C-alpha positions as CSV (number, residue, x, y, z in Angstrom):
1,X,4.4,-9.8,13.1
2,X,3.8,-10.5,9.5
3,X,1.0,-12.9,10.4
4,X,-0.6,-10.3,12.6
5,X,-0.5,-7.7,9.8
6,X,-2.0,-10.2,7.4
7,X,-4.9,-11.0,9.8
8,X,-5.5,-7.3,10.4
9,X,-5.5,-6.6,6.7
10,X,-8.0,-9.3,5.9
11,X,-10.2,-8.4,8.8
12,X,-10.1,-4.7,7.8
13,X,-11.1,-5.7,4.3
14,X,-14.1,-7.8,5.5
15,X,-15.2,-5.1,7.9
16,X,-15.1,-2.5,5.1
17,X,-17.0,-4.6,2.7
18,X,-19.6,-6.0,5.1
19,X,-20.3,-2.6,6.6
20,X,-20.9,-1.1,3.2
21,X,-18.9,2.0,4.1
22,X,-16.3,1.5,1.4
23,X,-16.8,0.2,-2.1
24,X,-15.3,-3.2,-2.7
25,X,-13.1,-1.8,-5.4
26,X,-11.5,0.8,-3.2
27,X,-11.2,-1.6,-0.2
28,X,-9.5,-4.3,-2.3
29,X,-6.9,-1.8,-3.5
30,X,-6.1,0.4,-0.6
31,X,-6.3,-1.9,2.4
32,X,-3.7,-4.4,1.2
33,X,-1.4,-1.5,0.1
34,X,-1.7,-0.2,3.7
35,X,-0.9,-3.6,5.0
36,X,2.2,-4.0,2.8
37,X,3.4,-0.6,3.9
38,X,2.9,-1.5,7.6
39,X,4.9,-4.7,6.9
40,X,7.8,-2.6,5.5
41,X,7.3,-3.8,1.9
42,X,6.3,-0.6,0.2
43,X,9.0,-0.8,-2.6
44,X,7.7,-4.3,-3.7
45,X,4.0,-3.3,-3.9
46,X,3.9,-2.4,-7.6
47,X,5.6,-5.7,-8.5
48,X,3.1,-7.7,-6.4
49,X,0.1,-5.9,-7.9
50,X,1.3,-6.5,-11.5
51,X,1.8,-10.2,-10.7
52,X,-1.7,-10.4,-9.3
53,X,-3.2,-8.6,-12.3
54,X,-1.5,-11.0,-14.6
55,X,-3.1,-14.0,-12.9
56,X,-6.6,-12.4,-12.8
57,X,-6.6,-11.0,-16.4
58,X,-7.9,-14.1,-18.2
59,X,-10.7,-14.5,-15.5
60,X,-11.6,-10.8,-15.7
61,X,-11.7,-11.0,-19.5
62,X,-14.0,-14.0,-19.3
63,X,-16.4,-12.3,-17.0
64,X,-16.5,-9.1,-19.0
65,X,-17.3,-10.9,-22.3
66,X,-19.6,-13.3,-20.5
67,X,-21.7,-10.3,-19.2
68,X,-21.8,-8.8,-22.7
69,X,-22.7,-12.2,-24.3
70,X,-25.5,-13.1,-22.0
71,X,-26.7,-9.5,-22.0
72,X,-27.0,-9.4,-25.8
73,X,-28.6,-12.9,-25.8
74,X,-31.1,-11.7,-23.2
75,X,-31.9,-8.6,-25.3
76,X,-32.5,-10.9,-28.3
77,X,-35.0,-12.9,-26.4
78,X,-33.0,-16.1,-25.8
79,X,-34.1,-16.5,-22.1
80,X,-37.8,-15.5,-22.6
81,X,-39.0,-19.0,-23.5
82,X,-37.0,-20.4,-20.6
83,X,-38.5,-18.0,-18.2
84,X,-41.9,-18.9,-19.6
85,X,-41.3,-22.6,-19.2
86,X,-40.2,-22.2,-15.6
87,X,-43.3,-20.1,-14.9
88,X,-45.4,-22.9,-16.3
89,X,-43.6,-25.5,-14.2
90,X,-43.5,-23.6,-10.9
91,X,-46.4,-21.2,-11.4
92,X,-46.1,-17.9,-9.5
93,X,-45.2,-19.4,-6.1
94,X,-41.9,-18.2,-4.9
95,X,-41.5,-21.4,-2.7
96,X,-41.4,-23.4,-5.9
97,X,-39.2,-20.9,-7.8
98,X,-36.5,-20.9,-5.1
99,X,-36.4,-24.7,-5.1
100,X,-36.2,-24.7,-8.8
101,X,-33.3,-22.2,-8.6
102,X,-31.4,-24.5,-6.3
103,X,-32.1,-27.5,-8.6
104,X,-31.0,-25.7,-11.7
105,X,-27.8,-24.5,-10.1
106,X,-27.1,-28.0,-8.8
107,X,-27.5,-29.5,-12.2
108,X,-25.4,-26.9,-14.0
109,X,-22.7,-27.2,-11.3
110,X,-22.2,-30.9,-12.1
111,X,-19.3,-29.8,-14.4
112,X,-17.6,-28.5,-11.3
113,X,-17.3,-24.8,-12.4
114,X,-18.9,-22.3,-10.1
115,X,-18.5,-19.6,-12.7
116,X,-20.4,-21.5,-15.4
117,X,-23.1,-22.3,-12.8
118,X,-23.7,-18.7,-12.0
119,X,-23.3,-17.5,-15.6
120,X,-26.1,-19.7,-16.7
121,X,-28.4,-20.0,-13.6
122,X,-28.6,-16.3,-12.5
123,X,-29.2,-14.6,-15.9
124,X,-31.8,-17.3,-16.7
125,X,-33.8,-16.8,-13.5
126,X,-33.2,-13.1,-12.7
127,X,-36.0,-11.9,-15.1
128,X,-38.4,-14.2,-13.3
129,X,-37.5,-12.9,-9.9
130,X,-37.8,-9.4,-11.2
131,X,-41.2,-10.1,-12.8
132,X,-42.6,-11.4,-9.5
133,X,-40.8,-8.7,-7.3
134,X,-38.8,-11.3,-5.5
135,X,-35.7,-10.4,-3.5
136,X,-32.6,-10.9,-5.7
137,X,-30.6,-11.8,-2.6
138,X,-32.6,-14.9,-2.4
139,X,-31.6,-15.8,-6.0
140,X,-28.0,-15.2,-5.2
141,X,-28.2,-17.2,-1.9
142,X,-30.0,-20.2,-3.3
143,X,-27.7,-20.6,-6.3
144,X,-24.7,-20.2,-4.0
145,X,-25.9,-22.8,-1.6
146,X,-26.6,-25.4,-4.3
147,X,-23.2,-24.8,-5.9
148,X,-21.3,-24.7,-2.6
149,X,-22.6,-28.0,-1.2
150,X,-21.9,-29.7,-4.5
151,X,-18.3,-30.7,-3.8
152,X,-17.5,-33.4,-6.5
153,X,-14.4,-35.5,-7.2
154,X,-13.5,-33.2,-10.1
155,X,-14.1,-29.8,-8.4
156,X,-11.2,-27.6,-7.5
157,X,-11.2,-28.1,-3.7
158,X,-11.4,-31.9,-3.9
159,X,-8.6,-32.0,-6.4
160,X,-6.4,-29.6,-4.4
161,X,-7.0,-31.6,-1.2
162,X,-6.1,-34.8,-3.0
163,X,-2.9,-33.3,-4.5
164,X,-1.8,-31.6,-1.3
165,X,-2.2,-34.7,0.9
166,X,-1.3,-37.2,-1.8
167,X,-4.6,-39.1,-1.4
168,X,-6.8,-40.7,-4.1
169,X,-9.8,-38.6,-4.8
170,X,-12.2,-41.5,-4.3
171,X,-10.7,-42.1,-0.8
172,X,-11.7,-38.6,0.1
173,X,-15.0,-38.3,-1.6
174,X,-16.8,-41.7,-1.5
175,X,-17.3,-41.8,2.3
176,X,-18.7,-38.2,2.1
177,X,-21.6,-39.1,-0.3
178,X,-24.1,-39.5,2.5
179,X,-22.9,-36.2,4.1
180,X,-23.3,-34.4,0.8
181,X,-26.9,-35.8,0.5
182,X,-27.7,-34.4,3.9
183,X,-26.2,-31.0,2.8
184,X,-28.4,-31.0,-0.3
185,X,-31.5,-31.8,1.7
186,X,-30.7,-28.8,3.9
187,X,-30.2,-26.6,0.8
188,X,-33.5,-27.5,-0.7
189,X,-35.2,-27.1,2.7
190,X,-33.7,-23.6,3.2
191,X,-34.6,-22.7,-0.4
192,X,-38.2,-23.7,0.2
193,X,-38.3,-21.7,3.4
194,X,-36.8,-18.6,1.7
195,X,-39.5,-19.0,-0.9
196,X,-42.2,-19.2,1.8
197,X,-40.9,-16.1,3.4
198,X,-41.0,-14.3,0.0
199,X,-44.6,-15.4,-0.5
200,X,-45.5,-13.8,2.8
201,X,-43.6,-10.6,2.1
202,X,-45.1,-10.3,-1.4
203,X,-48.6,-10.9,-0.1
204,X,-48.1,-7.9,2.3
205,X,-46.6,-5.7,-0.4
206,X,-49.4,-6.5,-2.9
207,X,-52.0,-5.5,-0.3
208,X,-50.4,-2.1,0.1
209,X,-51.5,0.9,-1.9
210,X,-50.2,1.1,-5.5
211,X,-48.0,4.0,-4.5
212,X,-46.1,1.7,-2.2
213,X,-44.8,-0.3,-5.1
214,X,-47.5,-2.7,-6.1
215,X,-46.7,-2.1,-9.8
216,X,-43.2,-3.2,-9.2
217,X,-44.3,-6.6,-7.8
218,X,-46.9,-7.3,-10.4
219,X,-46.3,-10.7,-12.1
220,X,-48.2,-9.6,-15.2
221,X,-45.4,-7.3,-16.4
222,X,-45.1,-7.5,-20.2
223,X,-42.1,-6.5,-22.3
224,X,-41.9,-2.9,-23.2
225,X,-41.9,-1.6,-26.8
226,X,-38.2,-1.1,-26.5
227,X,-37.6,-4.6,-25.3
228,X,-39.8,-6.1,-28.1
229,X,-37.9,-4.1,-30.6
230,X,-34.7,-5.9,-29.5
231,X,-36.2,-9.4,-29.7
232,X,-35.1,-11.6,-32.6
233,X,-37.6,-14.5,-32.6
234,X,-36.6,-15.6,-36.1
235,X,-33.1,-16.0,-34.9
236,X,-34.0,-18.0,-31.8
237,X,-32.7,-21.4,-33.1
238,X,-29.4,-19.7,-34.2
239,X,-29.0,-18.0,-30.8
240,X,-29.7,-21.3,-28.9
241,X,-27.1,-23.0,-31.1
242,X,-24.5,-20.3,-30.4
243,X,-25.1,-20.4,-26.7
244,X,-24.9,-24.2,-26.5
245,X,-21.6,-24.2,-28.5
246,X,-20.2,-21.5,-26.2
247,X,-21.2,-23.3,-23.0
248,X,-20.2,-26.8,-24.1
249,X,-16.9,-25.5,-25.4
250,X,-16.2,-23.8,-22.1
251,X,-17.3,-26.8,-20.0
252,X,-15.2,-29.3,-22.0
253,X,-12.2,-27.1,-21.8
254,X,-11.4,-27.2,-25.5
255,X,-10.5,-23.4,-25.4
256,X,-9.8,-20.8,-22.7
257,X,-13.2,-19.4,-21.5
258,X,-12.2,-15.8,-22.3
259,X,-11.6,-16.8,-26.0
260,X,-14.9,-18.6,-26.1
261,X,-16.9,-15.7,-24.8
262,X,-15.0,-13.2,-26.9
263,X,-15.9,-15.1,-30.1
264,X,-19.5,-15.7,-28.9
265,X,-20.0,-12.1,-28.1
266,X,-18.8,-11.0,-31.6
267,X,-21.1,-13.6,-33.3
268,X,-24.1,-12.6,-31.2
269,X,-23.6,-8.9,-32.1
270,X,-23.1,-9.4,-35.8
271,X,-26.0,-12.0,-36.2
272,X,-28.6,-10.2,-34.1
273,X,-27.7,-6.6,-34.6
274,X,-26.0,-6.2,-38.0
275,X,-25.5,-2.4,-38.1
276,X,-22.5,-0.8,-36.3
277,X,-24.8,1.6,-34.5
278,X,-27.0,-1.2,-33.1
279,X,-23.8,-3.0,-32.0
280,X,-22.6,0.1,-30.2
281,X,-25.9,0.5,-28.5
282,X,-25.9,-3.1,-27.2
283,X,-22.4,-2.7,-25.9
284,X,-23.2,0.6,-24.2
285,X,-26.3,-1.0,-22.6
286,X,-24.2,-3.6,-20.8
287,X,-20.9,-1.7,-20.5
288,X,-21.6,-0.4,-17.0
289,X,-22.0,-3.8,-15.6
290,X,-19.1,-5.2,-17.5
291,X,-16.8,-2.3,-16.5
292,X,-17.8,-2.6,-12.8
293,X,-17.1,-6.3,-12.8
294,X,-13.7,-5.8,-14.5
295,X,-12.7,-3.1,-12.0
296,X,-13.6,-5.2,-9.0
297,X,-11.8,-8.3,-10.4
298,X,-8.6,-6.4,-11.2
299,X,-8.8,-4.9,-7.7
300,X,-9.2,-8.4,-6.3
301,X,-6.1,-9.3,-8.4
302,X,-4.2,-6.5,-6.7
303,X,-5.3,-7.8,-3.3
304,X,-4.3,-11.4,-3.8
305,X,-1.1,-10.3,-5.5
306,X,0.0,-8.2,-2.5
307,X,-1.1,-10.8,0.1
308,X,0.6,-13.7,-1.7
309,X,3.7,-12.0,-3.0
310,X,4.5,-10.3,0.3
311,X,4.3,-13.6,2.1
312,X,1.4,-12.5,4.4
313,X,-0.9,-15.3,3.5
314,X,1.9,-17.9,4.1
315,X,2.8,-16.4,7.4
316,X,-0.9,-16.3,8.5
317,X,-1.3,-19.9,7.5
318,X,1.7,-21.1,9.5
319,X,0.7,-19.0,12.6
320,X,-2.9,-20.3,12.4
321,X,-1.9,-23.9,13.1
322,X,1.3,-23.5,15.1
323,X,-0.4,-23.4,18.5
324,X,-2.8,-26.3,18.8
325,X,-3.6,-27.4,22.4
326,X,-3.3,-31.1,23.1
327,X,-6.9,-31.1,24.4
328,X,-8.3,-30.3,21.0
329,X,-5.9,-32.4,18.9
330,X,-8.1,-35.5,18.6
331,X,-11.0,-33.2,17.6
332,X,-9.2,-31.5,14.7
333,X,-11.5,-32.8,11.9
334,X,-14.7,-31.7,13.7
335,X,-13.3,-28.3,14.6
336,X,-11.9,-27.9,11.0
337,X,-15.3,-28.8,9.6
338,X,-17.0,-26.0,11.7
339,X,-14.2,-23.5,10.8
340,X,-13.8,-24.5,7.1
341,X,-16.4,-22.1,5.7
342,X,-15.2,-19.0,7.7
343,X,-11.7,-19.8,6.6
344,X,-12.7,-19.2,3.0
345,X,-12.9,-15.5,4.0
346,X,-9.3,-15.6,5.1
347,X,-7.5,-17.9,2.6
348,X,-7.7,-18.3,-1.1
349,X,-8.0,-22.0,-2.2
350,X,-4.4,-22.5,-3.2
351,X,-3.0,-20.9,0.0
352,X,-5.3,-23.0,2.1
353,X,-5.1,-26.4,0.4
354,X,-1.4,-26.3,-0.4
355,X,-0.2,-24.1,2.5
356,X,-2.5,-24.6,5.5
357,X,-4.0,-28.1,5.0
358,X,-0.7,-30.0,5.0
359,X,0.3,-28.4,8.2
360,X,-3.1,-29.2,9.8
361,X,-2.7,-32.8,8.6
362,X,0.8,-33.0,10.1
363,X,-0.5,-31.7,13.4
364,X,-3.4,-34.2,13.3
365,X,-1.0,-37.0,12.6
366,X,0.6,-36.5,16.0
367,X,-2.8,-37.3,17.5
368,X,-3.2,-40.4,15.2
369,X,-5.9,-38.7,13.1
370,X,-5.8,-39.9,9.5
371,X,-5.0,-37.3,6.9
372,X,-8.1,-38.2,4.9
373,X,-10.3,-36.9,7.7
374,X,-8.5,-33.6,7.6
375,X,-9.2,-33.4,3.8
376,X,-12.8,-34.4,4.3
377,X,-13.3,-31.7,7.0
378,X,-11.8,-29.0,4.7
379,X,-14.3,-29.9,2.0
380,X,-17.2,-29.1,4.3
381,X,-16.7,-25.4,3.8
382,X,-13.3,-24.2,2.6
383,X,-14.0,-22.8,-0.8
384,X,-17.0,-25.1,-1.2
385,X,-19.8,-23.5,0.8
386,X,-17.5,-20.6,1.3
387,X,-16.5,-19.8,-2.2
388,X,-19.6,-17.8,-3.3
389,X,-19.1,-15.3,-0.5
390,X,-15.3,-15.1,-0.2
391,X,-13.6,-11.8,-1.3
392,X,-10.7,-14.0,-2.5
393,X,-12.6,-15.7,-5.3
394,X,-13.9,-14.0,-8.5
395,X,-17.1,-16.1,-8.3
396,X,-18.3,-14.0,-5.3
397,X,-18.2,-10.8,-7.4
398,X,-19.8,-12.7,-10.3
399,X,-22.8,-13.9,-8.3
400,X,-23.3,-10.5,-6.8
401,X,-22.9,-8.7,-10.1
402,X,-25.2,-11.0,-12.1
403,X,-27.8,-10.9,-9.4
404,X,-27.7,-7.1,-9.3
405,X,-27.1,-6.9,-5.5
406,X,-24.4,-5.1,-3.5
407,X,-21.5,-7.4,-2.5
408,X,-21.9,-6.6,1.2
409,X,-25.7,-7.2,0.9
410,X,-25.1,-10.6,-0.7
411,X,-22.5,-11.6,2.0
412,X,-24.7,-10.5,4.9
413,X,-27.6,-12.4,3.5
414,X,-25.9,-15.6,2.4
415,X,-23.1,-16.2,4.9
416,X,-25.4,-17.4,7.8
417,X,-27.1,-19.9,5.5
418,X,-23.8,-21.2,3.9
419,X,-22.2,-21.5,7.4
420,X,-25.3,-23.4,8.6
421,X,-24.9,-25.8,5.7
422,X,-21.3,-26.5,6.8
423,X,-22.4,-27.1,10.4
424,X,-25.1,-29.5,9.3
425,X,-22.7,-31.5,7.1
426,X,-20.1,-31.6,9.9
427,X,-22.7,-32.9,12.4
428,X,-23.8,-35.5,9.7
429,X,-20.2,-36.6,9.4
430,X,-20.0,-37.1,13.1
431,X,-23.3,-39.1,13.1
432,X,-22.1,-41.2,10.2
433,X,-18.9,-42.1,12.1
434,X,-16.6,-40.3,9.7
435,X,-15.4,-38.0,12.4
436,X,-15.2,-38.7,16.1
437,X,-15.7,-36.3,19.0
């Protein structure tokens, strides 16, 4: 019964968000509460919510101050030369810009952090997309695909799979290098196609009357007087140095990310806008985005706190793999590869890799399937291609918030492409002989 309630709760959450009928914040709070009440656990709800909030607080703090930091640096003109350089490299062709987006996201994600990837890639390129009138969902999707396919030995899913099944990371990852290359080829191909589609759309829009929005899509947009007044060209080297220190300190793990961004935000304010009134204005300018992000993240903390603390996630994990027909046993890796990305919408990474994956590996063992194949199949989608759209990871809300698109709109647009990437890589694993049908 608990597993059924858990499944119903998660499906209700996904339906509410994807249909855009309920705000993610309200859905993340009310739906799990209803599920816990239905499971007869009403008295424990406050305790579970507080536990979930405690776990999400550092992440929420990091995102709030990251939004403020990059917002202030953008106001000061930090990204203007970068946007100009990208424009010179790719011109004004969306098909080149989308490929460049995927490449930048891929390179930044080499550190293994999806949050860092999105925090750097999206604010850097969003002004360019806006300048040309490109669809921000394309920005969110291309960055998500590049980060999602880039499962490396030091990324969270790989490390979790290694720990859960007690396998060396190299044993899991090395045979998958060719599969990942196929996935990256797919990502760049899709990015190019999305850019071509944008070129066609913008050509139609620019041929329409000015009243239909031609001004919005004009690539010759210049900074307004208010924007120029905020620029600090004389402080550009200082701002670059501060940003590099913040990013490198966060990537190397010398300090907690929330501490790094708090200090960076304070320095950015004091150096670029010395007066208290200017500082208040800059905070106010970005407070709405920061507050919305914080609200959604804390709501996500309440959701995961209730689902985990109540045992619903664990019950769903056990029920999901308890009834495996003998006929599909030998094909478990292939089936898991196809299902791995959608499973990201149902299970958070810890619940899946430490709760579900060992059970799947145990079942596969009865059919003489090596545990390493189960781990490799999971990496083809579970919190890899799936993490930028899963309501169970903060990165999903980050990529949507930074891109300036509704969460449901981002999911509807990106999920088909991310799922397709998982399917392509699974088929590649079969062709390369890693999995057998």
